MDAnalysis code that builds the backbone (N, CA, C; Angstrom):
import MDAnalysis as mda
import numpy as np

u = mda.Universe.empty(333, n_residues=111, atom_resindex=np.repeat(np.arange(111), 3), trajectory=True)
u.add_TopologyAttr("name", ["N", "CA", "C"] * 111)
u.add_TopologyAttr("resid", np.arange(1, 112))
u.add_TopologyAttr("resname", ["ASN", "ASN", "ASN", "ASN", "ASN", "SER", "SER", "CYS", "GLY", "ASN", "THR", "CYS", "ASP", "ASP", "GLY", "TRP", "LYS", "GLN", "ALA", "GLU", "THR", "ASP", "LEU", "MET", "ALA", "ARG", "VAL", "GLN", "GLY", "LEU", "GLN", "GLN", "GLN", "VAL", "ASP", "SER", "VAL", "ARG", "GLN", "GLN", "ALA", "THR", "ALA", "THR", "GLN", "LEU", "GLN", "THR", "ASN", "GLN", "LEU", "GLN", "GLY", "THR", "VAL", "GLN", "ASP", "LEU", "GLN", "THR", "HIS", "VAL", "PRO", "GLU", "LEU", "LEU", "ALA", "LEU", "GLY", "PRO", "ARG", "VAL", "ALA", "ALA", "LEU", "GLU", "GLN", "HIS", "LEU", "ALA", "ASP", "VAL", "GLN", "ALA", "GLY", "LEU", "ASP", "ALA", "MET", "GLY", "GLN", "LEU", "SER", "ASP", "ASN", "SER", "ASN", "ASN", "CYS", "HIS", "THR", "ASN", "ASN", "THR", "ASN", "GLN", "GLN", "GLN", "GLN", "GLN", "GLN"])
u.atoms.positions = np.array([
    [-20.597, 37.481, -85.009],
    [-21.882, 37.433, -84.331],
    [-22.081, 36.122, -83.595],
    [-21.726, 35.082, -84.258],
    [-21.887, 33.778, -83.626],
    [-21.100, 33.678, -82.337],
    [-19.903, 34.246, -82.364],
    [-19.067, 34.199, -81.162],
    [-19.751, 34.921, -80.006],
    [-20.310, 36.091, -80.329],
    [-20.978, 36.864, -79.283],
    [-22.164, 36.089, -78.711],
    [-22.929, 35.515, -79.616],
    [-24.101, 34.761, -79.180],
    [-23.692, 33.576, -78.298],
    [-22.653, 32.879, -78.702],
    [-22.250, 31.703, -77.930],
    [-21.702, 32.132, -76.565],
    [-20.980, 33.245, -76.533],
    [-20.452, 33.683, -75.234],
    [-21.600, 34.145, -74.349],
    [-22.579, 34.795, -74.949],
    [-23.761, 35.204, -74.169],
    [-24.480, 33.973, -73.663],
    [-24.612, 32.964, -74.536],
    [-25.266, 31.721, -74.143],
    [-24.539, 31.051, -73.008],
    [-23.230, 31.007, -73.066],
    [-22.433, 30.406, -71.991],
    [-22.615, 31.176, -70.684],
    [-22.625, 32.488, -70.783],
    [-22.777, 33.320, -69.586],
    [-24.143, 33.091, -68.957],
    [-25.163, 33.044, -69.806],
    [-26.512, 32.797, -69.291],
    [-26.577, 31.431, -68.645],
    [-26.020, 30.421, -69.334],
    [-26.007, 29.065, -68.778],
    [-25.272, 29.035, -67.450],
    [-24.140, 29.701, -67.387],
    [-23.361, 29.741, -66.135],
    [-24.188, 30.391, -65.025],
    [-24.893, 31.459, -65.370],
    [-25.738, 32.151, -64.380],
    [-26.822, 31.229, -63.840],
    [-27.472, 30.528, -64.779],
    [-28.538, 29.604, -64.356],
    [-27.973, 28.472, -63.512],
    [-26.818, 27.954, -63.935],
    [-26.203, 26.859, -63.174],
    [-25.838, 27.324, -61.759],
    [-25.323, 28.542, -61.662],
    [-24.952, 29.068, -60.342],
    [-26.203, 29.257, -59.470],
    [-27.267, 29.785, -60.099],
    [-28.522, 29.987, -59.370],
    [-29.074, 28.638, -58.905],
    [-28.993, 27.640, -59.790],
    [-29.478, 26.307, -59.445],
    [-28.645, 25.723, -58.295],
    [-27.332, 25.893, -58.364],
    [-26.447, 25.389, -57.309],
    [-26.757, 26.069, -55.978],
    [-26.931, 27.392, -56.015],
    [-27.256, 28.140, -54.790],
    [-28.581, 27.673, -54.202],
    [-29.564, 27.486, -55.105],
    [-30.891, 27.064, -54.670],
    [-30.828, 25.673, -54.029],
    [-30.078, 24.765, -54.658],
    [-29.943, 23.409, -54.127],
    [-29.254, 23.442, -52.756],
    [-28.272, 24.313, -52.604],
    [-27.582, 24.442, -51.316],
    [-28.554, 24.933, -50.246],
    [-29.403, 25.896, -50.614],
    [-30.400, 26.404, -49.663],
    [-31.418, 25.325, -49.305],
    [-31.843, 24.556, -50.314],
    [-32.793, 23.465, -50.069],
    [-32.162, 22.449, -49.113],
    [-30.891, 22.120, -49.341],
    [-30.199, 21.173, -48.468],
    [-30.123, 21.703, -47.036],
    [-29.813, 22.988, -46.905],
    [-29.748, 23.610, -45.577],
    [-31.092, 23.544, -44.871],
    [-32.149, 23.845, -45.619],
    [-33.496, 23.775, -45.046],
    [-33.850, 22.348, -44.649],
    [-33.453, 21.381, -45.478],
    [-33.729, 19.968, -45.182],
    [-33.023, 19.554, -43.890],
    [-31.787, 20.040, -43.696],
    [-31.050, 19.735, -42.465],
    [-31.764, 20.349, -41.254],
    [-32.274, 21.564, -41.418],
    [-33.012, 22.193, -40.329],
    [-34.269, 21.402, -39.999],
    [-34.975, 20.964, -41.044],
    [-36.187, 20.160, -40.840],
    [-35.838, 18.869, -40.094],
    [-34.758, 18.195, -40.513],
    [-34.329, 16.953, -39.857],
    [-33.987, 17.211, -38.387],
    [-33.308, 18.316, -38.131],
    [-32.931, 18.667, -36.770],
    [-34.169, 18.899, -35.896],
    [-35.137, 19.631, -36.440],
    [-36.377, 19.900, -35.705],
    [-37.129, 18.589, -35.450],
    [-37.119, 17.707, -36.435],
    [-37.782, 16.396, -36.265],
    [-37.132, 15.614, -35.129],
    [-35.789, 15.618, -35.096],
    [-35.066, 14.903, -34.038],
    [-35.407, 15.488, -32.668],
    [-35.442, 16.808, -32.594],
    [-35.789, 17.464, -31.331],
    [-37.210, 17.103, -30.914],
    [-38.121, 17.080, -31.877],
    [-39.518, 16.738, -31.579],
    [-39.613, 15.304, -31.072],
    [-38.857, 14.409, -31.689],
    [-38.861, 13.004, -31.259],
    [-38.320, 12.885, -29.838],
    [-37.215, 13.583, -29.560],
    [-36.630, 13.547, -28.213],
    [-37.614, 14.119, -27.195],
    [-38.264, 15.215, -27.554],
    [-39.246, 15.841, -26.657],
    [-40.407, 14.892, -26.413],
    [-40.853, 14.190, -27.440],
    [-41.963, 13.243, -27.288],
    [-41.567, 12.104, -26.356],
    [-40.332, 11.617, -26.494],
    [-39.847, 10.556, -25.600],
    [-39.837, 11.043, -24.152],
    [-39.342, 12.265, -23.937],
    [-39.321, 12.825, -22.578],
    [-40.736, 12.979, -22.040],
    [-41.641, 13.429, -22.892],
    [-43.039, 13.592, -22.481],
    [-43.628, 12.248, -22.070],
    [-43.357, 11.211, -22.874],
    [-43.860, 9.873, -22.554],
    [-43.301, 9.388, -21.223],
    [-42.003, 9.628, -20.994],
    [-41.377, 9.219, -19.731],
    [-42.018, 9.952, -18.565],
    [-42.229, 11.256, -18.738],
    [-42.843, 12.044, -17.667],
    [-44.266, 11.568, -17.388],
    [-45.006, 11.252, -18.441],
    [-46.376, 10.757, -18.260],
    [-46.359, 9.440, -17.489],
    [-45.392, 8.583, -17.797],
    [-45.247, 7.324, -17.067],
    [-44.944, 7.568, -15.603],
    [-44.052, 8.518, -15.338],
    [-43.700, 8.848, -13.956],
    [-44.910, 9.401, -13.212],
    [-45.659, 10.267, -13.867],
    [-46.860, 10.845, -13.243],
    [-47.859, 9.742, -12.917],
    [-48.045, 8.807, -13.846],
    [-48.984, 7.704, -13.601],
    [-48.516, 6.851, -12.426],
    [-47.197, 6.587, -12.354],
    [-46.655, 5.828, -11.218],
    [-46.943, 6.547, -9.911],
    [-46.700, 7.860, -9.909],
    [-46.931, 8.644, -8.693],
    [-48.403, 8.645, -8.321],
    [-49.261, 8.745, -9.328],
    [-50.702, 8.781, -9.060],
    [-51.171, 7.478, -8.419],
    [-50.535, 6.354, -8.755],
    [-50.940, 5.095, -8.133],
    [-50.581, 5.089, -6.651],
    [-49.574, 5.871, -6.259],
    [-49.152, 5.904, -4.854],
    [-49.914, 6.930, -4.024],
    [-50.614, 7.832, -4.667],
    [-51.319, 8.893, -3.936],
    [-52.308, 8.318, -2.916],
    [-53.157, 7.345, -3.278],
    [-54.082, 6.809, -2.260],
    [-53.347, 6.201, -1.060],
    [-52.226, 5.495, -1.345],
    [-51.448, 4.911, -0.250],
    [-50.932, 6.018, 0.671],
    [-50.411, 7.068, 0.047],
    [-49.854, 8.167, 0.846],
    [-50.942, 8.869, 1.659],
    [-52.112, 9.054, 1.045],
    [-53.219, 9.686, 1.764],
    [-53.668, 8.809, 2.932],
    [-53.654, 7.489, 2.727],
    [-54.060, 6.562, 3.790],
    [-53.064, 6.586, 4.950],
    [-51.820, 6.935, 4.660],
    [-50.807, 6.983, 5.716],
    [-51.031, 8.155, 6.671],
    [-51.693, 9.194, 6.213],
    [-51.899, 10.391, 7.039],
    [-52.499, 10.078, 8.400],
    [-53.672, 9.430, 8.464],
    [-54.273, 9.115, 9.763],
    [-53.402, 8.174, 10.600],
    [-52.713, 7.246, 9.942],
    [-51.848, 6.325, 10.684],
    [-50.688, 7.073, 11.331],
    [-50.126, 8.029, 10.589],
    [-49.033, 8.841, 11.152],
    [-49.547, 9.648, 12.338],
    [-50.729, 10.221, 12.210],
    [-51.315, 11.003, 13.309],
    [-51.529, 10.106, 14.530],
    [-52.019, 8.878, 14.310],
    [-52.239, 7.951, 15.422],
    [-50.911, 7.591, 16.093],
    [-49.874, 7.381, 15.276],
    [-48.550, 7.067, 15.841],
    [-47.999, 8.244, 16.635],
    [-48.199, 9.443, 16.131],
    [-47.734, 10.633, 16.861],
    [-48.443, 10.738, 18.208],
    [-49.751, 10.456, 18.212],
    [-50.510, 10.502, 19.464],
    [-50.002, 9.423, 20.425],
    [-49.736, 8.238, 19.892],
    [-49.229, 7.133, 20.717],
    [-47.872, 7.508, 21.321],
    [-47.011, 8.102, 20.495],
    [-45.696, 8.536, 20.999],
    [-45.856, 9.586, 22.095],
    [-46.794, 10.500, 21.912],
    [-47.038, 11.528, 22.925],
    [-47.518, 10.870, 24.221],
    [-48.386, 9.865, 24.113],
    [-48.871, 9.152, 25.299],
    [-47.723, 8.434, 26.003],
    [-46.882, 7.751, 25.215],
    [-45.736, 7.045, 25.794],
    [-44.803, 8.041, 26.492],
    [-44.559, 9.176, 25.840],
    [-43.678, 10.192, 26.440],
    [-44.273, 10.710, 27.740],
    [-45.595, 10.931, 27.754],
    [-46.258, 11.397, 28.971],
    [-46.116, 10.347, 30.067],
    [-46.259, 9.064, 29.690],
    [-46.086, 7.987, 30.667],
    [-44.677, 7.952, 31.212],
    [-43.699, 8.116, 30.339],
    [-42.298, 8.128, 30.781],
    [-42.025, 9.323, 31.695],
    [-42.592, 10.470, 31.341],
    [-42.425, 11.660, 32.177],
    [-43.021, 11.421, 33.553],
    [-44.224, 10.798, 33.591],
    [-44.876, 10.515, 34.872],
    [-44.032, 9.549, 35.691],
    [-43.473, 8.519, 35.037],
    [-42.612, 7.568, 35.753],
    [-41.380, 8.278, 36.291],
    [-40.853, 9.205, 35.497],
    [-39.687, 9.969, 35.943],
    [-40.007, 10.803, 37.171],
    [-41.195, 11.406, 37.205],
    [-41.601, 12.210, 38.354],
    [-41.782, 11.330, 39.587],
    [-42.386, 10.157, 39.377],
    [-42.551, 9.223, 40.507],
    [-41.196, 8.828, 41.059],
    [-40.266, 8.553, 40.141],
    [-38.926, 8.167, 40.557],
    [-38.264, 9.305, 41.323],
    [-38.413, 10.536, 40.820],
    [-37.848, 11.702, 41.503],
    [-38.462, 11.845, 42.886],
    [-39.804, 11.688, 42.967],
    [-40.501, 11.809, 44.254],
    [-40.015, 10.739, 45.218],
    [-39.843, 9.540, 44.679],
    [-39.372, 8.433, 45.507],
    [-37.983, 8.733, 46.046],
    [-37.122, 9.243, 45.193],
    [-35.767, 9.598, 45.641],
    [-35.812, 10.698, 46.680],
    [-36.699, 11.677, 46.450],
    [-36.835, 12.769, 47.418],
    [-37.272, 12.225, 48.774],
    [-38.252, 11.301, 48.745],
    [-38.729, 10.716, 49.998],
    [-37.597, 9.986, 50.692],
    [-36.842, 9.209, 49.935],
    [-35.726, 8.451, 50.497],
    [-34.697, 9.402, 51.100],
    [-34.394, 10.473, 50.355],
    [-33.420, 11.452, 50.846],
    [-33.945, 12.119, 52.123],
    [-35.224, 12.497, 52.087],
    [-35.814, 13.142, 53.263],
    [-35.784, 12.205, 54.465],
    [-36.136, 10.940, 54.270],
    [-36.141, 9.966, 55.364],
    [-34.738, 9.777, 55.918],
    [-33.767, 9.709, 55.037],
    [-32.388, 9.530, 55.455],
    [-31.933, 10.742, 56.276],
    [-32.302, 11.934, 55.780],
    [-31.934, 13.157, 56.495],
    [-32.586, 13.177, 57.872],
    [-33.862, 12.793, 57.950],
    [-34.576, 12.802, 59.234],
    [-33.963, 11.801, 60.189],
    [-33.586, 10.635, 59.674],
    [-32.974, 9.623, 60.545],
    [-31.647, 10.123, 61.079],
    [-30.870, 10.772, 60.241],
    [-29.585, 11.288, 60.687],
    [-29.789, 12.381, 61.725],
    [-30.796, 13.202, 61.534],
    [-31.066, 14.285, 62.490],
    [-31.510, 13.687, 63.821],
    [-32.290, 12.617, 63.782],
    [-32.793, 12.000, 65.022],
    [-31.651, 11.404, 65.798],
    [-30.689, 10.860, 65.132],
    [-29.550, 10.262, 65.827],
    [-28.742, 11.389, 66.414],
])
């Protein structure tokens, strides 16, 4: 009887030890998952902080960029005026050449 009891006791102990080992392995696995999620959260927080910094930097430039709008429009108008002036000078030059050519032709015809 004693032998049976001791073998039963050993079997029960072995069962409990195996269950405890399995449970500890699962706890360790869960702890690793928790650590991994924590690391990801930390990395995400760092990225969020960087993005917030970038957004703040950009926001400081928005007024400057908005102020450039009217200046760009004024420069475009100035360029259009200069181009119109150059076009007018080109037409005057063409007219002048035409007059010169016409005068030369008339002089040759008169001779």
